[in-house]
N, C-alpha and C positions, 0 to 999 in steps of 0.2 A: 501368545504370538511371539515368535522368535524375533529379538531385535536385530536389525541389520548391523553388520560389522562396520566399524568406523572406516571412513574413506581415507585413503592416502592424501597427503596435502596437494599432490598434483592432479587429483581427480575431483577437486571441490570447485563448485561455482556458487558464489554466495550472493543473494539479493537481500537487501536491507530496505525497509520502508520505515521512515521516521518523521513524525510531525514534532519539530522542535519549537516550542511555544515562542512565537514572535522571533524566530531565528536566534534564540538565546541572548537577545539584546533587551536590557531593561529600559524602562521609560526615561531614565536619566542618561541613557547612552552606555551604561556599563556593559561590558562584553565578557565578564568572567564566565557566564554560563556557556556562551558560544565556544570559548576556549576549552572548557570542560567537555562539551559535546563533541568537539573535534578529537579530543583524547579518546573518548568512547568509540568514535567511529574508526579511528586508527587502529584500535584493538580488534574491532570487528572485521576489519579488512574486507569490505564489500567489493565485489566486482561490478555490481550494479547497486546504486543508491537512489532510491525514490524518495524525494523530499517534499514536505508540505510546510507551509508557513515560512517561506524564504522572504520574510518581511523586508520590504524596501531593498531587496538585494540588487534591484536593477539600478540603484542610484550610484552616482560617482563612477560611471562606466562599468557597472557591474562588479565593483571591487570585492564585495562579499562573496560573490560567486567564484571568482578566481582564487581568493584566499582559501575557500573551502576546498576547491579542487586541488590546490597545492597541498593542503593538510592531508588529503586522501592519497597523496603520492603522485599527483599529476594526472588525475582523471580528466576525461573530456566532459565539459559541462554544457548543459542545456537548461534554459530558463524560459518558462512561459511568461506571458504578459500579466501584470497586475491589472485590476479593473477599477472603475470608479467605486464599486461597492466594497473592494477589499484590496489592501496593499500586501496581501499575503500570497504571492504566487507559488506554483508548484515548480519543481525542478527534477532533473535526472543527471546523474554522474555515472559514467561508464569507464571501465578500466581499459586503457589502450593496449595493454599487453595481450588482451583476449578478444576485445571488441572493436570493430572498425565501423564507424557510422556510414550509413549509405543514404539515408533520408532523414528529414525532420518535419513533423506535423504539429500543429497546435489546434486543438479543437475547442472552439469557444461558443458555438451555437447553443444558447440556453444554459450555459455553464456559469455557475457562480465563480469558480476558479477555472480558467481554461486548462485543458489537459495538456501536459508536456509529454510528447510522444516521438522520441527518436526510433528509427529502425537501424538495426546493426547487423553486421555479419560476424558471426562467431568464428574465429579462426579455427580451421580444421573441420568446419561443417559446411554443407552445400547450401542449405537454406538460410533464410534471414529470420531474425527475431524482432518483433515489434515490442517496445517497452513503453509503459506509461505510468506516470505519476498523477493521481487525481486527488481532489479534496471536495467531497460532496457538500452541498449547501447545509449550513448548520441550523437554518431556521424554518425551511419550507419542505415538508415531505413531498409535495407535488413536484417541486423542482428536482429533488433528489431522484424521484422516479424517472423523470425526463433525462437527467444526467446519466443514470444507469443505462437507459435505453441507448443513449449516445455511445456509451462505452461498448455496447454490444457490437458495434460496427468494427471494433478491433478484433472480434472473434469470428470473422467471416470464415466460411469453409476454406480449409487449406491454410489459413493464417496461423502462425505460431506467435503467441503473445504472452507476456507476463505483465500484469498491471497491479498496482497496489496503492493504498492510501488510506485516508481518514474517511470512513463511510458515514459518520454521524448518524448511524442507524444500526440495526441489530441483525445477527444471523437468523435465518428462517427455519433451519432444520430442527427436527424433533429432538435431536440429541441435546439441544441447548435451550429448549423452551422453558425449562425450569429456571434458567438463569436470567430471564428477562426481567426488567425493572418492576419493582413493586411501587406503582405510581402513588399509592396512598401514603408512602413514607418519604416522597420527594418534596422538599420544601420549596424549591425553585419552580414556581408554576409557569413561568415562561418556558422553562426547559420541557415541562410536560406538553405544552402547546407545540414546541418545536419537534419533539421526538415521538409523537403519537398520531395515529390516523383513525378515522372512523371506519369500523368494519361491522356491518350488520347492527348498526345502532349502538355500538360499544366502542369506547376509545381503547385502543390497544397499541402496543409497541410497534413502531414502524420497521418492518422487516422486508418491505417491498424491494429496495435496491438489491439486497442479497438474493431475493427470489428471482428477480429479473436477470441478474448476472449468472447465477449458478443453480436456478431451479430446474427440476426435471418435470417435463410435461408430456403426457401420453407415452411414458417410458422411452422418450427420446433423449439423446444425450444433451447435457446443458451447453450453453455457449462457453462458460468458463467453469472450472472447478476451483472451489475456495480451498486454499491449501491447508488452513488450520483444521477444517473438518476432515479433509483427506488424510492428514497426518494422524489425527486422533482415531479415525475409524478404520484406516487401511494399513497404517504403519505402527499401530499400538503405542501412540504418543498422546495420552490424555492431556498432558501439559500444554499441548498446542492450542488448547481452547482456554488458555489463561486469559483473564480480562486485561483490558488495556486502560482506556481513560475513564474517569478522570483520576490521575494520581494525586491531584491537589484538592479539587473541590470536594466539600463534604455536604453541600446542600443539594446535590444532584443525585443522591442515593449511592449505591455501591458501584464499583467499577464494572464496566462491561466491555465486551470485545468488539469495539467499533473500528479498530485499525486492522485491515485484512489485506492479503495478497492473493490474487487469482491467476490462474494459468489456463491456457487452452488445453483440451483433453489430450491431445497427442503427445504433450511434453510432461504431463503430470507424473508419469511413471518414473521420470528422472529424479523426482524429489526424494530426498533421504531424511530430511529433518526440518521441522518448523518449531521455532521457539519464540516466545516473548521474553525479552531480557529486561529484568528489573533489578537494580542494585542502588546503593546509596548515591552513587554519582548520578545515575539517571533520575532518581528522585529529585535531585537538586536541579537538574537541567531542564526538564520539561513535564508537563501534565500528561504527556503520552510517552510510553516506552517504545523502543524499536522492536519491529517484528522482523525476524531473520529466517529466511528460507534457504536451505542448502541443498543443492543439486549435485548429482554425479555429473561431472563435466563430460565424461565419455558417453554416458547415456543421453545427455542433452544433445550432444553432437549427432548421435544416431537419430534421435527423434526429429531434429531439425531437417533431416534429409527428406522428410515428407512434406515440408512446408512449401507451398507454391505461391500463395498470395502474400505480398509484402507490404501493401499500403492501402489506406482507405481512399 
């Protein structure tokens, strides 16, 4: 397959999804990892940043949120609420040079972490784009499935959306079935309980959220297209299937691709590249690497002309 030509700088629209472990803040309050994470993000230059584990970022008037927005160059910031179960909310940052917010929604029904969901107008495009950062439940496969069902409401007919986050579960497609965990080698048995489901009397890896979000049933189009799988199978980029977490844990088996970005079908054709970025700085910052999706800005503008539904 012929590789696409590199895009000129003025035709790039970059979406980054990153779970920065506890927002880069140590238990002793040390913030060296946060500053290093901001250096990484400044180099990636996202137009949209989908964040997970913005731990206690709502404290002190949202000081950490505004500091991150400033380090990104003055991005517009959105932060979902923390919950009694978790002080690690999701957030979204958008580049005001390209994106004008028009609405903001927070989806909390049945969600371990409420979904942060701004709707924006892409300058030069007629339609709107719904953007969401999510963090599916780490310990309950049933709740993850319900959360994925909730996310499908962002892919209603006519709606254009890009959503991404930490799925805490595995891809369902045949191309990746060989990379699912070998549970016999996993030392952390609570992890086994958290990440497996019963299927026909056998405990297997939980792939249900990905199946709900991007599964094809009766040859009908999926609600979303998972961008890593699309990049690998349609754009000739096998590295798009690189594993993500855990970069740190050794007792949970090998790394697996639990951090993923999805888009509604009408805008997937604008994607030009999907990569998982791992380097020494990222290995120091978090147990998850950033996932970076690059779109052609011109193609995305054209695709958004078909979007008619703007909100849930």
